[in-house]
Structure formats: C-alpha cells, structure tokens
C-alpha positions in Angstrom: 4.6 18.6 -8.9 2.7 21.3 -10.6 -1.0 21.3 -11.2 -0.7 20.4 -14.9 1.4 17.4 -14.1 -0.9 16.3 -11.4 -4.0 16.5 -13.6 -2.3 14.6 -16.4 -1.1 11.8 -14.1 -4.5 11.5 -12.5 -6.1 11.2 -16.0 -3.6 8.5 -16.9 -4.2 6.6 -13.6 -8.0 6.8 -13.9 -7.9 5.5 -17.5 -9.1 8.7 -19.2 -9.1 8.1 -23.0 -6.0 9.5 -24.7 -4.3 10.6 -21.4 -1.4 8.2 -21.6 -0.9 9.0 -25.3 -0.8 12.7 -24.4 1.9 12.1 -21.8 3.9 10.1 -24.3 3.7 12.8 -26.9 4.6 15.5 -24.4 7.8 13.7 -23.2 8.7 11.7 -26.3 11.5 14.2 -27.4 13.0 14.1 -23.9 13.0 10.3 -23.8 14.5 10.0 -27.2 17.2 12.5 -26.2 18.2 10.1 -23.4 18.5 7.2 -25.8 20.6 9.3 -28.2 23.1 10.3 -25.5 26.7 9.9 -26.9 27.7 7.8 -23.9 25.1 5.1 -24.8 26.0 4.8 -28.5 22.8 3.0 -29.5 22.3 2.6 -33.3 19.9 5.3 -34.4 17.4 2.7 -35.8 17.4 1.0 -32.4 15.8 4.0 -30.7 12.2 3.2 -31.8 12.5 -0.3 -30.3 13.9 1.2 -27.1 11.1 3.6 -26.8 8.5 0.9 -27.4 10.0 -1.2 -24.6 10.3 1.7 -22.3 6.6 2.6 -22.8 5.6 -0.9 -22.0 7.7 -0.8 -18.9 6.2 2.6 -17.9 2.7 1.3 -18.2 3.3 -2.1 -16.6 1.5 -3.2 -13.4 -1.0 -0.4 -13.6 1.6 2.3 -14.1 3.6 1.3 -11.1 6.7 3.1 -12.1 4.7 6.4 -12.8 2.9 6.1 -9.5 6.3 6.3 -7.8 6.6 9.9 -8.8 5.7 12.2 -5.9 7.2 15.5 -7.1 9.3 16.0 -3.9 12.0 18.6 -3.6 10.6 20.5 -6.6 11.3 17.6 -8.9 9.4 17.9 -12.1 7.8 15.0 -14.0 10.2 15.7 -16.9 13.2 15.2 -14.5 11.7 12.1 -13.1 11.1 10.5 -16.5 14.6 11.5 -17.6 16.1 9.6 -14.6 13.9 6.6 -15.1 14.7 6.5 -18.9 18.4 6.9 -18.2 18.4 3.9 -15.8 16.4 1.9 -18.3 18.8 2.8 -21.1 21.9 1.9 -19.1 20.4 -1.5 -18.3 19.5 -2.0 -22.0 23.0 -1.0 -23.0 24.5 -3.7 -20.8 22.2 -6.3 -22.5 23.1 -4.8 -25.9 26.8 -5.3 -25.2 26.4 -8.9 -23.9 24.2 -9.9 -26.8 25.0 -7.7 -29.8 22.1 -7.5 -32.3 21.8 -6.3 -35.9 20.8 -2.7 -36.2 17.1 -2.2 -35.6 16.5 -5.5 -33.9 15.0 -5.8 -30.5 16.5 -8.0 -27.8 15.1 -7.3 -24.4 14.2 -9.9 -21.9 12.0 -7.9 -19.5 9.4 -5.2 -19.7 10.2 -3.1 -16.7 13.0 -0.6 -15.9 15.4 -2.2 -13.6 18.4 -1.2 -11.4 16.2 1.0 -9.1 18.3 -0.6 -6.3 21.7 -2.2 -6.5 21.5 -5.7 -8.0 23.3 -8.2 -5.7 24.4 -10.1 -8.8 26.3 -7.0 -10.1 29.6 -8.3 -8.8 29.2 -11.4 -10.9 29.3 -10.4 -14.6 28.3 -13.9 -15.7 25.0 -13.9 -13.7 22.8 -11.9 -16.1 24.1 -14.0 -19.1 23.3 -17.2 -17.2 19.8 -15.9 -16.4 19.3 -15.1 -20.1 20.6 -18.6 -21.0 18.2 -20.3 -18.7 15.3 -18.2 -20.0 16.2 -19.1 -23.5 16.3 -22.8 -22.6 12.8 -22.5 -21.0 11.3 -20.9 -24.0 13.0 -23.3 -26.4 11.4 -26.1 -24.4 8.0 -24.4 -24.2 7.7 -23.5 -27.9 8.5 -27.0 -28.9 5.2 -28.1 -27.5 1.7 -28.2 -29.0 0.1 -24.7 -29.1 -2.6 -25.6 -26.6 0.0 -26.5 -23.9 2.0 -23.3 -24.7 -1.2 -21.3 -24.4 -2.1 -22.8 -21.0 1.4 -22.1 -19.6 1.7 -18.5 -20.9 -1.8 -17.3 -19.9 -1.4 -18.9 -16.5 2.0 -17.0 -16.2 0.1 -13.8 -17.0 -2.1 -14.5 -13.9 -5.3 -15.1 -16.0 -7.9 -17.1 -14.2 -8.1 -20.7 -15.6 -11.8 -20.4 -16.1 -11.1 -17.4 -18.4 -8.4 -19.3 -20.3 -10.9 -22.1 -20.8 -13.4 -19.6 -22.2 -10.8 -18.3 -24.6 -9.8 -21.7 -25.7 -13.3 -23.0 -25.9 -12.7 -25.9 -23.5 -13.2 -26.8 -19.8 -11.3 -25.7 -16.7 -10.4 -29.3 -16.1 -8.8 -29.5 -19.6 -6.7 -26.3 -18.9 -5.4 -27.9 -15.7 -4.5 -31.0 -17.6 -2.8 -29.1 -20.4 -0.8 -27.1 -17.9 0.4 -30.2 -16.0 1.2 -32.1 -19.3 3.2 -29.1 -20.5 5.3 -29.0 -17.4 5.8 -32.8 -17.5 6.7 -32.8 -21.2 9.2 -29.9 -20.7 10.8 -31.8 -17.8 11.1 -34.9 -19.9 12.6 -33.1 -22.9 15.2 -31.4 -20.7 16.2 -34.7 -19.0 16.5 -36.4 -22.4 18.5 -33.4 -23.7 16.3 -33.3 -26.8 15.8 -29.5 -27.1 17.5 -26.6 -28.8 20.3 -24.8 -26.8 20.6 -22.0 -29.2 20.0 -18.4 -28.0 16.6 -16.9 -28.9 17.2 -13.9 -31.1 14.7 -11.6 -32.9 13.6 -12.8 -36.3 13.6 -9.9 -38.8 11.0 -11.9 -40.9 8.6 -11.5 -38.0 9.4 -7.9 -37.1 8.5 -6.5 -40.5 7.9 -2.8 -40.8 4.1 -3.3 -40.9 4.1 -5.6 -37.9 6.3 -3.1 -35.9 3.9 -0.3 -36.9 0.9 -2.4 -35.7 2.7 -3.0 -32.4 3.5 0.7 -31.9 -0.2 1.5 -32.5 -1.0 -0.5 -29.3 1.6 1.3 -27.1 -0.7 4.1 -25.9 -3.2 1.5 -24.5 -2.5 0.1 -21.0 -1.2 -3.5 -21.1 -4.3 -4.6 -19.2 -6.5 -3.3 -22.0 -4.3 -4.9 -24.7 -4.6 -8.2 -22.8 -8.3 -7.9 -22.6 -8.6 -7.2 -26.3 -6.7 -10.4 -27.0 -8.7 -12.6 -24.5 -11.8 -13.0 -26.6 -14.1 -16.0 -26.1 -13.1 -18.7 -28.5 -10.1 -16.7 -29.8 -7.8 -19.8 -29.3 -4.7 -19.6 -31.4 -5.2 -15.9 -32.2 -5.1 -14.9 -28.5 -1.9 -16.8 -28.1 -0.4 -15.3 -31.2 -1.3 -11.8 -30.0 0.3 -12.4 -26.6 3.5 -13.6 -28.2 3.6 -10.6 -30.4 2.9 -7.9 -27.8 5.6 -9.4 -25.6 7.9 -10.3 -28.5 11.2 -9.2 -26.9 10.6 -11.7 -24.2 10.0 -14.7 -26.4 11.8 -13.9 -29.7 9.8 -16.5 -31.6 10.8 -17.4 -35.2 8.5 -17.2 -38.1 8.4 -21.0 -38.2 7.3 -21.1 -34.6 4.5 -18.5 -35.2 3.4 -20.5 -38.3 3.0 -23.5 -36.1 1.1 -21.5 -33.4 -1.2 -20.0 -35.9 -1.5 -23.1 -38.1 -0.8 -21.1 -41.3 2.0 -21.4 -43.9 5.1 -19.4 -43.1 4.5 -17.0 -45.9 1.1 -16.2 -44.3 2.5 -15.4 -40.9 2.8 -11.6 -41.5 -0.8 -11.3 -42.6 -2.0 -13.3 -39.6 0.0 -11.2 -37.2 -1.3 -8.0 -38.7 -4.9 -9.2 -38.5 -4.6 -10.1 -34.8 -2.9 -6.9 -33.9 -5.3 -4.7 -35.9 -8.3 -6.5 -34.5 -7.1 -5.9 -30.9 -6.5 -2.2 -31.7 -10.0 -1.9 -33.1 -11.5 -3.4 -30.0 -9.6 -1.0 -27.8 -10.7 2.0 -29.9 -14.3 0.9 -29.8 -14.2 0.2 -26.1 -15.1 -3.4 -26.5 -11.8 -4.9 -25.3 -13.3 -6.2 -22.0 
C-alpha cells in the first residue's frame, strides 16, 4: 500500500468530507471495466445499477470490505478493488441468469459482495433460488400490512433502537413494541391462511424512473449510516419509511401501488414524493444536519 492509498483510505474511514466520493471517482473506470468484461455479458444499461449496488456494498458496515485491504505482497488498492468487483459481478451474474430482468432494471437481493469464501450451498443449484423465493414471500407478507407495522419491522431489522423508532414515528416505545409483535402475528396468520401473494418481487420501472435513479445515485457517496440518519428525522413517519425502502430498493422491489399506500398519496404522485424524500435527505447530508 503506497502513501497516497493509505491517506485516502484513512480519510474515508474517518469520515472526511468528499473522501469516499474521491475514491469512487478515481476507481470508477476500473470498476466499470470489470462490469463490461466480455465473459459477464451484462447489458450496457445495467452497468449503472451494478455500480450503485457495488458502492453500497463497499460502504456497508462502516466500510468493512474496504477495511479488509492491507496492501500485502505489493498489492495495490486498484488490484484489490478489481478482485472484489469481479467477485461481486460474478455473483450478480448468477442472479441475473436465475432471474432475468429487462434491460436497465435492478434485481439484487443483498447489499454486500459475496463469495469471499466457498458457499456450502454451491453444490445445490436450487438453494439460492429457494432463498430468494422465501425472501419474496416474507416481503409480500410484510408489505401487505399497515405502514406502521411495516415501519416497526424494517427499522428494528436495521438495528435502530426502539426509542429512536418511536421518536421518528411520534409515538411511544410501548406502541412500537406492540406494532412489532402484531406485525409478526399478522404475517404468521396470513401465511397459515395462505392469503398472500406468491408472485416474485421484481423491480417496478414506474418506481425507478430516471429522476428517482438520479436522486438515488446522488446519495451514493455518503456512508449508509449518514443516509439512514438523514432519514430518521423526528416525526418523519411515512417519509422515513419511504426513504428506507427507496435506498434499499433492490432488496424490497416495491411496486408503485405499495409505495402509494406507504406514503398515503395517489399513485401518480409517487414519483414526486420519492424525489422529495431523497432530495431532502441529500440536503441534510450536505448541510451536516443528518444526525
């Protein structure tokens, strides 16, 4: 690891303003060249979505993946990122083949590069598809509930303290506990009754409009923790939930109808509401008032 690489990484890890964005700009051509490799055969207009997902993975868990770089054996940061991006792309290619999408549509179900070690399920080709199927069932059940119960579940799953969730939803901690329990009970009942959708959850192009995609890309340079803090505003309620679903969209693949229900707006107003939430979050991050 040379001095320049070390200083850049230290700036990223200490949260220096613009450091992560500088790293992305420096290595963006390299990462895109990996995604454009002939052996992967991704559609050209799929590359931006891949890069967005890769950046989220790279910054996840306080840059855990980047912190693994130690520069041993004269390995450069560029070589390290090329290897990580290649593994990520290969994993995405397997998913792309199992669940073919339209050009330019996202379809990822995690936000972290995988296959760092051999997956014990690799000898069972059906296992990943079954995992995706179960995840889709869970989200079909979850997004059929009232928005308050959805919010309680998703923010708890993001390891947010329940007192903080209560502050965001302008209610009590006891009510959050009750909402969480009722959500689990209702999902269990719906599954036992069989009254839920079994359809796969696919990206909705009426949600991922060019303007919404641009607003999501504008948040990429910010660490996920900052984005989350920008969404977790006191009394934000539905807007906080809508923002969470949007920044993690490849995980949930919500439809415009589901988002209209979450935001309590007409379907034709969903794009405007999404843009307002994402741009407000970006403004808070820029001004340093996200926390």
